[in-house]
Legacy VTK file of the C-alpha trace (Angstrom):
# vtk DataFile Version 3.0
C-alpha trace
ASCII
DATASET POLYDATA
POINTS 75 float
50.396 32.696 -1.299
52.270 31.376 1.720
50.781 29.931 4.892
52.337 32.790 6.857
50.367 35.209 4.640
47.136 33.430 5.591
48.036 33.443 9.287
48.262 37.242 9.269
44.609 37.571 8.188
41.544 37.692 10.446
38.813 35.118 9.850
35.360 36.749 9.618
31.986 35.001 9.462
29.889 36.404 6.584
26.636 35.475 8.347
27.045 37.816 11.322
30.224 39.802 10.565
31.966 38.585 13.718
35.663 37.859 13.888
36.247 34.155 14.523
39.983 34.307 15.155
43.305 33.705 13.403
44.723 30.656 11.686
47.092 28.642 13.857
47.396 25.545 11.654
46.411 24.197 8.242
45.628 20.587 7.280
46.897 19.763 3.790
46.288 16.561 1.820
49.120 14.659 0.050
48.391 16.552 -3.193
49.057 19.871 -1.433
45.448 21.086 -1.287
44.013 22.665 1.861
41.534 20.406 3.666
40.746 22.731 6.550
42.023 25.644 8.617
42.493 25.442 12.381
41.474 28.761 13.911
42.416 29.976 17.380
39.486 31.369 19.301
39.549 34.995 20.320
41.573 35.501 23.502
38.680 37.128 25.366
36.538 34.030 24.849
39.368 31.613 25.584
40.046 33.241 28.979
36.541 32.391 30.199
36.264 28.795 29.001
37.876 25.600 30.170
41.016 24.284 28.545
39.108 21.279 27.213
37.481 23.415 24.483
38.931 22.664 21.053
40.083 25.174 18.466
37.687 25.807 15.587
38.175 24.037 12.244
36.914 25.530 8.996
36.787 23.355 5.891
38.106 24.706 2.619
34.634 24.764 1.032
33.453 27.182 3.768
35.952 29.827 2.585
34.124 32.350 0.423
36.777 35.017 -0.206
40.411 35.621 0.692
41.048 39.342 0.794
44.041 41.535 1.627
43.288 41.693 5.359
40.560 39.120 6.030
39.284 35.706 5.022
35.511 35.565 4.732
33.900 32.246 5.666
30.373 30.854 5.760
30.457 29.435 9.280
LINES 1 76
75 0 1 2 3 4 5 6 7 8 9 10 11 12 13 14 15 16 17 18 19 20 21 22 23 24 25 26 27 28 29 30 31 32 33 34 35 36 37 38 39 40 41 42 43 44 45 46 47 48 49 50 51 52 53 54 55 56 57 58 59 60 61 62 63 64 65 66 67 68 69 70 71 72 73 74
């Protein structure tokens, strides 16, 4: 699977079913394993908050399932 394939998927929280956002970056260790995903917040939320708010990071162990259209996370 390519990073661009992951970026096309929505990130959904399994605890409440809400969409968190989309992947904008991935941190990878020297061995090539994913450390965490950087997720852009939904645009509607971003429009109402200050620019000092950071993007969300999700560690690899929080990923529960990578499906065809979504990535389910325990966030």
